[in-house]
C-alpha positions in Angstrom: 69.8 -79.5 77.8 69.2 -79.2 81.5 68.3 -82.9 81.8 71.0 -84.8 83.7 70.3 -88.1 82.0 70.4 -86.6 78.6 73.7 -84.9 79.5 75.3 -88.1 80.7 74.2 -90.0 77.6 75.4 -87.4 75.1 78.4 -86.2 77.1 77.7 -82.5 77.6 77.4 -80.3 80.7 73.8 -79.7 81.9 72.6 -76.3 80.7 74.9 -76.2 77.6 73.8 -74.6 74.4 71.8 -76.9 72.1 73.5 -75.5 69.0 76.9 -76.3 70.4 76.2 -80.0 70.6 73.7 -80.7 67.8 74.0 -79.6 64.2 71.1 -78.3 62.1 70.9 -81.7 60.2 71.2 -83.9 63.3 68.5 -86.4 64.0 67.9 -84.8 67.4 67.4 -81.4 66.0 65.0 -82.6 63.3 62.9 -84.6 65.8 62.6 -81.6 68.1 61.7 -79.4 65.2 59.0 -81.8 64.1 57.6 -82.1 67.6 57.6 -78.3 68.0 55.7 -77.8 64.6 53.2 -80.5 65.6 52.6 -78.8 69.0 52.2 -75.4 67.4 49.8 -76.8 64.8 47.6 -78.4 67.6 47.6 -75.1 69.4 46.4 -73.2 66.3 43.7 -75.8 65.6 42.5 -75.6 69.2 42.4 -71.8 69.1 40.5 -71.8 65.8 38.1 -74.3 67.1 37.5 -72.2 70.2 36.8 -69.1 68.0 34.3 -71.1 65.9 32.5 -72.5 68.9 32.4 -69.0 70.6 30.9 -67.5 67.4 28.3 -70.3 67.2 27.3 -69.7 70.9 27.1 -66.0 70.4 24.7 -66.6 67.5 22.5 -68.8 69.8 22.4 -66.5 72.8 19.5 -64.1 73.1 20.4 -61.1 70.9 22.2 -58.3 72.9 22.9 -54.8 71.7 26.3 -55.9 70.4 24.7 -58.4 68.1 22.6 -55.6 66.5 25.7 -53.5 66.1 27.6 -56.3 64.4 24.6 -57.0 62.2 24.2 -53.4 61.1 27.9 -53.3 60.2 27.3 -56.3 58.0 24.5 -54.6 56.1 25.1 -54.5 52.3 23.6 -51.8 50.1 21.6 -53.1 47.2 21.8 -56.8 48.3 19.1 -59.3 49.3 19.4 -61.6 52.3 19.5 -65.3 51.7 16.1 -66.9 52.0 15.0 -67.4 55.7 18.3 -66.1 57.1 19.9 -62.9 58.3 23.1 -63.3 56.2 24.1 -62.4 52.6 25.4 -64.6 49.9 28.9 -63.2 49.1 30.2 -66.0 46.9 31.9 -64.5 43.8 32.4 -61.1 45.5 35.9 -59.8 46.1 36.9 -58.3 49.4 36.7 -54.8 47.9 33.2 -55.5 46.5 32.0 -56.6 50.0 33.7 -53.6 51.7 32.1 -51.2 49.2 28.7 -52.7 49.7 29.0 -52.4 53.5 28.2 -48.7 53.7 27.8 -48.6 57.5 31.3 -48.0 58.7 30.5 -47.0 62.3 27.7 -48.3 64.5 26.7 -48.6 68.1 23.6 -50.0 69.8 22.4 -49.0 73.2 19.3 -50.0 75.2 17.3 -47.4 77.0 17.0 -48.0 80.7 13.8 -46.0 80.9 11.9 -47.5 77.9 11.9 -50.7 75.9 13.8 -49.1 73.0 17.0 -50.1 71.3 18.8 -47.0 69.8 21.2 -47.7 66.9 23.5 -44.9 65.8 25.2 -45.3 62.4 27.5 -43.4 60.1 29.3 -43.9 56.9 32.5 -42.5 55.6 33.6 -40.2 52.7 37.2 -39.3 52.2 38.1 -40.8 55.5 35.6 -38.7 57.4 32.4 -39.8 59.1 29.3 -38.9 57.2 25.6 -39.8 57.5 24.2 -42.4 55.2 22.2 -41.2 52.2 18.4 -41.2 52.4 18.2 -44.3 50.2 20.9 -46.1 52.2 19.0 -45.3 55.4 15.7 -46.6 53.9 17.4 -49.9 52.9 19.0 -50.2 56.3 15.7 -49.7 58.1 14.2 -52.5 56.0 17.2 -54.7 56.8 16.9 -54.1 60.5 13.1 -54.8 60.4 13.9 -58.1 58.7 16.6 -59.4 61.1 15.4 -58.0 64.5 13.8 -60.1 67.2 10.0 -59.9 67.3 8.8 -57.2 69.7 12.0 -55.3 69.8 11.5 -51.5 69.1 14.4 -49.9 67.3 15.3 -46.3 66.8 17.8 -45.6 64.0 19.9 -42.5 64.4 21.5 -41.3 61.2 22.3 -37.6 61.1 25.0 -35.0 60.6 27.6 -34.7 63.3 27.0 -32.6 66.4 28.7 -29.2 66.1 31.3 -28.6 68.9 32.5 -25.3 70.0 34.7 -24.0 72.8 36.5 -21.0 74.2 39.9 -21.5 75.7 42.5 -19.2 77.3 46.0 -20.4 76.6 49.0 -19.0 78.5 52.0 -19.7 76.3 55.8 -19.3 76.4 56.4 -15.7 75.4 59.6 -16.8 73.6 57.5 -18.5 70.9 55.4 -16.9 68.2 51.7 -16.8 69.5 50.2 -17.5 66.1 52.0 -20.7 65.7 51.1 -21.9 69.2 47.4 -20.9 68.6 47.3 -22.8 65.3 48.7 -25.9 67.0 46.1 -25.6 69.9 43.2 -25.3 67.4 44.5 -28.4 65.6 44.9 -30.3 68.8 41.2 -29.5 69.7 40.0 -30.6 66.3 42.0 -33.8 66.4 40.6 -34.7 69.8 36.9 -34.2 68.9 37.2 -35.7 65.4 39.0 -38.8 66.6 36.9 -39.8 69.5 35.6 -43.3 69.2 32.2 -43.5 67.6 29.7 -42.6 70.3 32.6 -42.0 72.6 32.3 -39.6 75.5 33.8 -36.2 75.3 35.2 -34.7 78.5 36.4 -31.2 79.2 39.3 -32.6 81.3 40.6 -34.7 78.3 40.4 -31.7 76.0 42.5 -29.6 78.4 45.0 -32.5 78.7 45.3 -32.6 74.9 45.9 -28.9 74.6 48.4 -29.1 77.5 50.5 -31.4 75.2 51.1 -28.6 72.6 54.6 -27.3 72.7 54.8 -23.9 74.3 51.6 -24.2 76.3 52.1 -23.4 79.9 48.5 -23.1 81.3 45.1 -24.0 79.8 41.9 -22.5 81.1 38.7 -23.7 79.5 36.2 -20.9 79.5 33.3 -23.1 78.2 32.4 -25.8 75.7 29.2 -26.5 73.9 27.6 -28.8 71.4 24.6 -28.6 69.1 22.9 -31.6 67.6 21.9 -31.5 64.0 18.2 -32.0 64.9 18.2 -29.3 67.6 18.0 -25.5 67.3 19.6 -24.8 70.6 23.1 -25.2 71.9 23.9 -27.3 74.9 26.6 -26.1 77.3 28.8 -29.0 78.2 29.1 -29.6 81.9 32.2 -31.9 82.3 31.1 -34.5 79.7 28.8 -35.3 76.8 28.1 -38.1 74.4 27.2 -36.7 70.9 23.6 -37.3 69.8 24.8 -38.3 66.3 27.7 -40.4 67.7 30.4 -38.0 66.4 31.4 -34.3 66.4 32.5 -31.8 63.9 34.4 -28.6 64.8 32.4 -25.4 64.9 33.6 -22.1 66.5 36.8 -22.8 68.2 38.2 -19.7 70.1 41.7 -19.8 71.5 42.8 -16.6 73.3 46.5 -16.4 73.6 48.1 -14.8 76.7 51.9 -14.6 77.3 52.9 -16.5 80.4 54.6 -14.3 83.0 57.2 -16.3 85.0 56.8 -13.7 87.8 53.0 -14.3 88.0 
């Protein structure tokens, strides 16, 4: 519609609205629609082709930690791999059947800088909460990893209960509010933060304080201390600024929130 030659031929002002000059059933409108659909289809086909080529290339590249993570997430309980392959035959299985068989819901693979060791942390889910795999599921997963891994790669599988998180916090709150309600909201904010960290995500004291600071009525937050205890450890670790959970995820332990009325006069 901004083309001068087209404007002269059709008799409209350059820049006019297309719909004002051409009806929905006009030849011009139909031709432009067909062209647009063809162009969109080509774009979709090219994008799909690019995705397929990228997937093929990733399968050919030397296996990185991400490949192991993806493969572990594809593990299917009680199923056999196809002959001479690292994939399962899923023909005849519904999406819900496949999802139910894939018991590993969370996984991460990291390579040790100090030793030739690939550590894979895993967790399942129960009732929407992260849980370790059962002993039988872990046994099958280890056999699966042994079957698909590259020759010579040493793998350590971590499948255990969540690390127990605890903290002590002083909260100065708006004295016009009921302290019990603010305290409950602060405890909930702490639990929400640690339980919803990405799998194997890093906890930080700063982020915890920021999350508590968002609670209505909170004026000042002073973190007295935070700690974590791995399920396979008998001692508690004091957290100095940050920590990545040994199991890959936390569960709340002893959360102490001391409430102090905020004095505007200091």
